[in-house]
Phi, psi and omega in degrees: 000133176280120182259128175290136181250349180200163177223174179262140173293131181294337184268300186266347177068017175268159187285139175246125176303143187300326186288347179271147175251016172208162183282130178285353184257314180251350176070012175287146181286158180219187179293159177283142188306318178294329176291313180298322180294324184283341183261007177295149179306325181294320179290316185291316183293317181294322180288328178294321179295316180297317182295314183294321174302317180295320178292322178292319180298317182296320179295321181294332179272356180081018183252016185303313182297316180294324176292323175300319179290326177295318181294318178297320179295315182287345172299332178258012179297158185245150168277126185228136176246127176264132179215158174296163182299325181297330177290316175301318180301317184291313185289330179283350183292323182192148173295354177278347173281130183244151167291138182246139175287163183296317181292324179291327177291321175297314183295323180281356183056040172254003170205161180256156172299165181298325181077023178222191183300336183294330176301313179292318180296312185298313183295317177301315180292320182289329181293327181279317189277332185232058186298116182085357183217019186295335182287349178269351190270130171259148182246141177219183178225150175285138179217147180261338184245003178087000178263130183266201182273109186301336178297344178260353178149164186268357178250128179250120181267111182268118186272146182283130177308313186292347182262350184229339190306323186284344185233015184248140169235162188233136188238153188311319186190208175297108187293325178299317181282318185290318180295321178300316181299325180268012177058034176061026175227064182288129175287164179291161179104012183242007176216146183218168173280170189302318186290348181255013188293333180295324178297318178297317178298324178289313181301322178283319196246354183304327185290343180271359183252124187249164171304127180095353178301123182281154180299332180299340180275349185298329180303312183283336176289318182290315186220127179218118175283136178263184176299328175220169181300331178291336181265358178299146174241118186193171175248129190266145180245131173251127185235128179277133166088182190283160179215148176233187176298335178290345176280352190257134177279306183204162177237132177250122187241144182299140181297344184279353182290164183289132183297320179297322179295316183291321184292318180295320177296319181306318181292317182292318180291326178296329182292339177248015173080021182252132178276137173254126181239155177254132180298142180277000000 
């Protein structure tokens, strides 16, 4: 995969290193690096070809209407982060508590590496996808019902579009797994900006939709938790920069959680305008 290393400042027309989110020459703010990388002509053109091919194939199978419905549904998909209940408890305490990226937690020595193959897979993938800025990236998954990947925790944080759309890009799947499968030479057309996410959903998943597939199945087509995180099936969201509880629209929590815990959390979240829901 050819990786873009710089773009031009819209104001002074000098080069901005891709890892920077402001111009080093005139200091004006610019797009976030992951968004810039997703908006290169090579990425957009390749994705359009994949999308059109998926639509033609679907029409030939007689599933055009169902795929159209799926695309419309995924246009409203949400970025969701799954975390354990203890993380919800911490973040609900105050807007001064932040979601932390994996690399920043390692740097701060508040967590240890996994100590398994995932450390190497994650670092290798991130070095290719986010050259020079991997420590700034938060990971989420696209969801239609607000429920995230249960392998990462029983609490799903549904993020507000207006707080992430400008700094989010969307990727084909589990980047650590997919990049390993592609031997870290991923061709263009597998990542898009937030507003184009429905096209990526169609390009990847249209072949799983048949004539007569009901809309109710779209939730499981888009996101399906597997026996382990490596087996999860989902579309990944990359978000640049910090987030707090104010970045969250609602929280969906497993019904198996303690009722007393949920009641206390509901009151605290309500104070910052966040809705607490129970997964069905």
